C-alpha atoms as a printed R data frame, in Angstrom:
    type eleno elety resid chain resno       x      y       z
1   ATOM     1    CA   MET     A     1   0.151  0.218   0.159
2   ATOM     2    CA   SER     A     2   1.044  3.633  -0.924
3   ATOM     3    CA   ILE     A     3  -0.034  6.982   0.767
4   ATOM     4    CA   TYR     A     4   0.651  9.828  -1.238
5   ATOM     5    CA   ILE     A     5   0.115 13.869  -1.608
6   ATOM     6    CA   ALA     A     6  -1.488 15.054  -4.768
7   ATOM     7    CA   ALA     A     7  -1.938 18.554  -6.672
8   ATOM     8    CA   ARG     A     8  -4.564 18.610  -9.182
9   ATOM     9    CA   ASP     A     9  -5.678 21.543 -11.494
10  ATOM    10    CA   LEU     A    10  -8.920 23.915 -10.242
11  ATOM    11    CA   ALA     A    11 -11.543 22.455 -11.800
12  ATOM    12    CA   GLY     A    12 -14.066 25.020 -13.318
13  ATOM    13    CA   ILE     A    13 -13.313 28.315 -14.855
14  ATOM    14    CA   VAL     A    14 -10.543 29.516 -12.381
15  ATOM    15    CA   PRO     A    15  -7.411 29.626 -14.670
16  ATOM    16    CA   ILE     A    16  -4.310 29.243 -11.806
17  ATOM    17    CA   GLY     A    17  -4.160 27.651  -8.762
18  ATOM    18    CA   THR     A    18  -3.637 23.795  -7.625
19  ATOM    19    CA   HIS     A    19  -5.836 21.758  -5.228
20  ATOM    20    CA   GLN     A    20  -3.999 18.827  -2.556
21  ATOM    21    CA   PHE     A    21  -5.140 15.959  -1.532
22  ATOM    22    CA   ILE     A    22  -4.237 12.486  -0.204
23  ATOM    23    CA   ILE     A    23  -4.436  9.785  -2.581
24  ATOM    24    CA   ILE     A    24  -4.214  6.210  -0.327
25  ATOM    25    CA   ASP     A    25  -3.935  2.776  -2.910
26  ATOM    26    CA   LYS     A    26  -3.140 -0.389  -3.176
27  ATOM    27    CA   LEU     A    27  -5.021 -1.531   0.105
28  ATOM    28    CA   SER     A    28  -5.432 -5.831   0.375
29  ATOM    29    CA   ALA     A    29  -7.881 -7.268   2.176
30  ATOM    30    CA   PRO     A    30  -8.805 -6.912   5.394
31  ATOM    31    CA   HIS     A    31  -8.445 -3.317   4.495
32  ATOM    32    CA   PRO     A    32  -9.491 -0.686   6.861
33  ATOM    33    CA   ASN     A    33 -12.738  1.173   6.017
34  ATOM    34    CA   GLY     A    34 -13.080  5.210   5.901
35  ATOM    35    CA   MET     A    35 -15.766  6.656   7.660
36  ATOM    36    CA   LEU     A    36 -17.108 10.571   7.929
37  ATOM    37    CA   GLY     A    37 -19.651 11.408  10.703
38  ATOM    38    CA   GLY     A    38 -20.287  7.848  11.680
39  ATOM    39    CA   LYS     A    39 -21.104  6.436   7.896
40  ATOM    40    CA   ILE     A    40 -18.634  3.909   6.775
41  ATOM    41    CA   ILE     A    41 -17.073  4.797   3.513
42  ATOM    42    CA   PRO     A    42 -15.894  2.045   1.230
43  ATOM    43    CA   PRO     A    43 -12.714  1.868  -0.409
44  ATOM    44    CA   GLN     A    44 -13.064  2.307  -4.581
45  ATOM    45    CA   ASN     A    45 -11.149  1.142  -7.702
46  ATOM    46    CA   LEU     A    46  -8.465  4.183  -8.217
47  ATOM    47    CA   GLY     A    47  -7.717  2.218 -12.450
48  ATOM    48    CA   ASN     A    48  -5.609 -0.608 -13.037
49  ATOM    49    CA   GLY     A    49  -7.337 -2.328 -10.201
50  ATOM    50    CA   LYS     A    50  -5.779 -0.290  -7.545
51  ATOM    51    CA   LEU     A    51  -8.350 -0.306  -4.527
52  ATOM    52    CA   GLY     A    52  -8.160  2.946  -1.990
53  ATOM    53    CA   TYR     A    53  -9.118  6.396  -1.023
54  ATOM    54    CA   VAL     A    54  -9.111  9.241  -2.526
55  ATOM    55    CA   ILE     A    55  -9.661 12.357   0.286
56  ATOM    56    CA   GLY     A    56  -9.951 16.003   0.676
57  ATOM    57    CA   ALA     A    57 -11.420 19.299   1.736
58  ATOM    58    CA   HIS     A    58 -13.299 21.277   0.039
59  ATOM    59    CA   ASN     A    59 -15.079 24.531  -0.437
60  ATOM    60    CA   ARG     A    60 -19.152 23.905   0.765
61  ATOM    61    CA   GLY     A    61 -19.074 26.906   2.949
62  ATOM    62    CA   ASN     A    62 -16.712 25.789   4.969
63  ATOM    63    CA   LEU     A    63 -13.628 23.397   4.755
64  ATOM    64    CA   GLU     A    64 -15.420 20.031   4.464
65  ATOM    65    CA   ALA     A    65 -13.446 16.613   4.527
66  ATOM    66    CA   ILE     A    66 -14.977 14.697   1.742
67  ATOM    67    CA   TYR     A    67 -14.088 10.820   0.441
68  ATOM    68    CA   PHE     A    68 -14.251 10.435  -3.731
69  ATOM    69    CA   GLU     A    69 -15.482 13.621  -4.264
70  ATOM    70    CA   LYS     A    70 -15.861 14.459  -7.968
71  ATOM    71    CA   SER     A    71 -12.816 16.475  -9.280
72  ATOM    72    CA   ASP     A    72 -10.486 14.505  -7.088
73  ATOM    73    CA   TYR     A    73 -11.650 11.157  -7.989
74  ATOM    74    CA   GLU     A    74 -11.328 12.133 -11.330
75  ATOM    75    CA   ALA     A    75  -7.516 13.499 -11.260
76  ATOM    76    CA   ALA     A    76  -6.521  9.769  -9.571
77  ATOM    77    CA   LEU     A    77  -8.220  7.917 -12.085
78  ATOM    78    CA   GLU     A    78  -6.211 10.012 -14.726
79  ATOM    79    CA   TYR     A    79  -3.113  9.203 -12.697
80  ATOM    80    CA   PHE     A    80  -3.273  5.517 -12.450
81  ATOM    81    CA   ASP     A    81  -4.792  5.077 -15.548
82  ATOM    82    CA   LYS     A    82  -3.491  6.928 -18.362
83  ATOM    83    CA   LYS     A    83  -6.047  5.752 -20.639
84  ATOM    84    CA   ARG     A    84  -8.393  7.889 -19.254
85  ATOM    85    CA   VAL     A    85  -6.130 10.963 -20.738
86  ATOM    86    CA   ARG     A    86  -7.200 12.097 -24.261
87  ATOM    87    CA   PHE     A    87  -5.257 14.975 -25.838
88  ATOM    88    CA   PHE     A    88  -8.250 16.642 -26.629
89  ATOM    89    CA   LYS     A    89  -9.794 16.833 -23.742
90  ATOM    90    CA   SER     A    90  -9.258 18.798 -20.795
91  ATOM    91    CA   ASP     A    91  -7.166 17.157 -17.555
92  ATOM    92    CA   PHE     A    92  -6.166 17.746 -14.356
93  ATOM    93    CA   ASP     A    93  -2.209 17.404 -14.775
94  ATOM    94    CA   THR     A    94  -2.128 15.791 -11.537
95  ATOM    95    CA   GLU     A    95   1.294 15.708  -9.937
96  ATOM    96    CA   VAL     A    96   1.920 12.693  -6.921
97  ATOM    97    CA   ILE     A    97   4.555 13.063  -4.445
98  ATOM    98    CA   LYS     A    98   4.940  9.217  -2.303
99  ATOM    99    CA   VAL     A    99   4.726 10.224   1.487
100 ATOM   100    CA   ASN     A   100   7.753  8.654   3.658
101 ATOM   101    CA   PHE     A   101   6.826  7.758   7.374
102 ATOM   102    CA   PRO     A   102   9.718  6.883   9.005
103 ATOM   103    CA   ASN     A   103   8.574  5.989  12.707
104 ATOM   104    CA   ILE     A   104   5.338  4.079  11.645
105 ATOM   105    CA   ASN     A   105   4.181  1.114   8.988
106 ATOM   106    CA   GLU     A   106   2.033  2.545   6.060
107 ATOM   107    CA   LYS     A   107  -0.842 -0.168   7.758
108 ATOM   108    CA   VAL     A   108  -1.166  1.848  10.754
109 ATOM   109    CA   ALA     A   109  -0.422  5.792   8.923
110 ATOM   110    CA   VAL     A   110  -3.436  4.577   7.051
111 ATOM   111    CA   VAL     A   111  -5.602  3.883   9.814
112 ATOM   112    CA   LYS     A   112  -4.517  7.186  11.498
113 ATOM   113    CA   ILE     A   113  -5.018  9.478   8.333
114 ATOM   114    CA   LEU     A   114  -8.686  7.385   8.548
115 ATOM   115    CA   ARG     A   115  -9.265  8.213  11.947
116 ATOM   116    CA   ILE     A   116  -7.945 11.942  11.591
117 ATOM   117    CA   VAL     A   117 -10.432 12.493   8.452
118 ATOM   118    CA   ASN     A   118 -13.126 11.274  10.969
119 ATOM   119    CA   ASP     A   119 -12.272 13.027  13.869
120 ATOM   120    CA   TYR     A   120 -12.168 16.081  11.864
121 ATOM   121    CA   SER     A   121 -15.666 15.688  10.248
122 ATOM   122    CA   LEU     A   122 -17.129 15.531  13.831
123 ATOM   123    CA   ASN     A   123 -15.594 18.493  15.033
124 ATOM   124    CA   GLN     A   124 -16.436 20.020  11.919
125 ATOM   125    CA   LEU     A   125 -20.350 19.524  12.842
126 ATOM   126    CA   ALA     A   126 -19.791 22.017  16.536
127 ATOM   127    CA   ASP     A   127 -17.178 23.985  15.131
128 ATOM   128    CA   LYS     A   128 -16.718 24.599  11.489
129 ATOM   129    CA   ILE     A   129 -13.783 26.470   9.865
130 ATOM   130    CA   ALA     A   130 -15.367 29.069   6.911
131 ATOM   131    CA   TYR     A   131 -13.662 28.409   3.516
132 ATOM   132    CA   PRO     A   132 -11.224 31.529   3.463
133 ATOM   133    CA   SER     A   133 -12.025 34.456   0.618
134 ATOM   134    CA   ALA     A   134 -10.017 33.528  -2.648
135 ATOM   135    CA   GLY     A   135  -8.724 30.277  -0.695
136 ATOM   136    CA   PHE     A   136  -5.826 32.667   1.504
137 ATOM   137    CA   GLY     A   137  -6.386 30.839   5.089
138 ATOM   138    CA   PHE     A   138  -6.940 27.541   5.910
139 ATOM   139    CA   ASN     A   139  -7.940 25.759   2.484
140 ATOM   140    CA   SER     A   140  -7.045 22.151   1.216
141 ATOM   141    CA   ASN     A   141  -3.532 22.796   0.911
142 ATOM   142    CA   SER     A   142  -3.195 23.850   4.398
143 ATOM   143    CA   TRP     A   143  -5.756 20.298   5.096
144 ATOM   144    CA   ALA     A   144  -4.287 18.016   3.324
145 ATOM   145    CA   GLN     A   145  -0.839 18.760   4.554
146 ATOM   146    CA   THR     A   146  -1.940 18.672   8.082
147 ATOM   147    CA   VAL     A   147  -3.912 15.381   8.209
148 ATOM   148    CA   ILE     A   148  -0.161 14.103   6.749
149 ATOM   149    CA   GLU     A   149   1.941 15.357   8.825
150 ATOM   150    CA   LEU     A   150  -0.353 14.894  11.797
151 ATOM   151    CA   ALA     A   151  -0.432 10.770  10.913
152 ATOM   152    CA   GLY     A   152   3.418 11.314  11.269
153 ATOM   153    CA   GLY     A   153   4.112 11.613   7.276
154 ATOM   154    CA   VAL     A   154   7.159 13.585   5.765
155 ATOM   155    CA   VAL     A   155   6.124 14.950   1.952
156 ATOM   156    CA   GLN     A   156   7.445 18.787   0.458
157 ATOM   157    CA   SER     A   157   4.061 20.764   0.882
158 ATOM   158    CA   ASP     A   158   5.327 23.373  -2.028
159 ATOM   159    CA   LEU     A   159   3.918 20.948  -5.651
160 ATOM   160    CA   LYS     A   160   3.477 21.989  -8.601
161 ATOM   161    CA   GLY     A   161   1.337 25.376  -9.572
162 ATOM   162    CA   PHE     A   162  -0.130 28.096  -7.463
163 ATOM   163    CA   ASP     A   163  -0.597 26.252  -4.027
164 ATOM   164    CA   ILE     A   164  -1.501 28.932  -1.129
165 ATOM   165    CA   SER     A   165  -1.206 28.417   1.691
166 ATOM   166    CA   ASN     A   166   0.112 24.831   1.603
167 ATOM   167    CA   LYS     A   167   2.660 25.646   4.613
168 ATOM   168    CA   LYS     A   168  -0.093 26.665   6.889
169 ATOM   169    CA   ARG     A   169  -1.476 24.269   9.737
170 ATOM   170    CA   ILE     A   170  -4.591 23.842  11.170
171 ATOM   171    CA   PRO     A   171  -4.794 23.885  14.442
172 ATOM   172    CA   LYS     A   172  -4.315 20.181  16.318
173 ATOM   173    CA   THR     A   173  -7.310 20.485  17.852
174 ATOM   174    CA   TYR     A   174  -9.389 20.322  15.130
175 ATOM   175    CA   PHE     A   175  -8.166 16.733  14.377
176 ATOM   176    CA   MET     A   176  -8.797 15.232  17.886
177 ATOM   177    CA   PRO     A   177 -11.534 12.820  18.513
178 ATOM   178    CA   ILE     A   178 -14.366 14.489  19.892
179 ATOM   179    CA   CYS     A   179 -12.563 18.245  21.118
180 ATOM   180    CA   PRO     A   180 -14.725 20.337  22.873
181 ATOM   181    CA   SER     A   181 -15.462 23.822  20.935
182 ATOM   182    CA   LYS     A   182 -14.279 25.849  23.670
183 ATOM   183    CA   PRO     A   183 -11.377 27.018  24.197
184 ATOM   184    CA   ARG     A   184 -10.456 25.884  20.287
185 ATOM   185    CA   GLN     A   185  -8.625 28.387  18.519
186 ATOM   186    CA   LYS     A   186 -10.899 30.317  15.871
187 ATOM   187    CA   ILE     A   187  -9.904 30.637  12.180
188 ATOM   188    CA   ASN     A   188 -10.711 31.752   9.008
């Protein structure tokens, strides 16, 4: 199994900027299930028979964690299955970098990432992080980098393109198991 940080072109009409997200691939049975707010999220095919997860944070009025968001998932499929990319069709030009976990094995890292994502999702029910204007502030790039770092991963934060806020880290309390909203630091 492998864990990656990925960056893709922004979807839609925005001509500049990139969005970072997390890919976990090559899962084997028995595999851990993802969860969001108590709902089980099973892994899906990432192309060429690779089973795994695609996880990112997106602007839904607030910075919301989402498994298999349409553009993230398509970007991962394009990366792992080059037959999906056509020269006459716009694609996401996805950059993917393997994350190193120097102090834990990748199986443990996967479980930590899935737990951290679920904890973040539960904490967001009570204390949402507003999505910043024009992406400046804590955004999808800072979210993906924070998750990797909290799970013990080491990877470069500045990927290709204009990925603002890639060096900012969301306070750890947002990723802890059921953390009270007070005295949690308010952001964005």
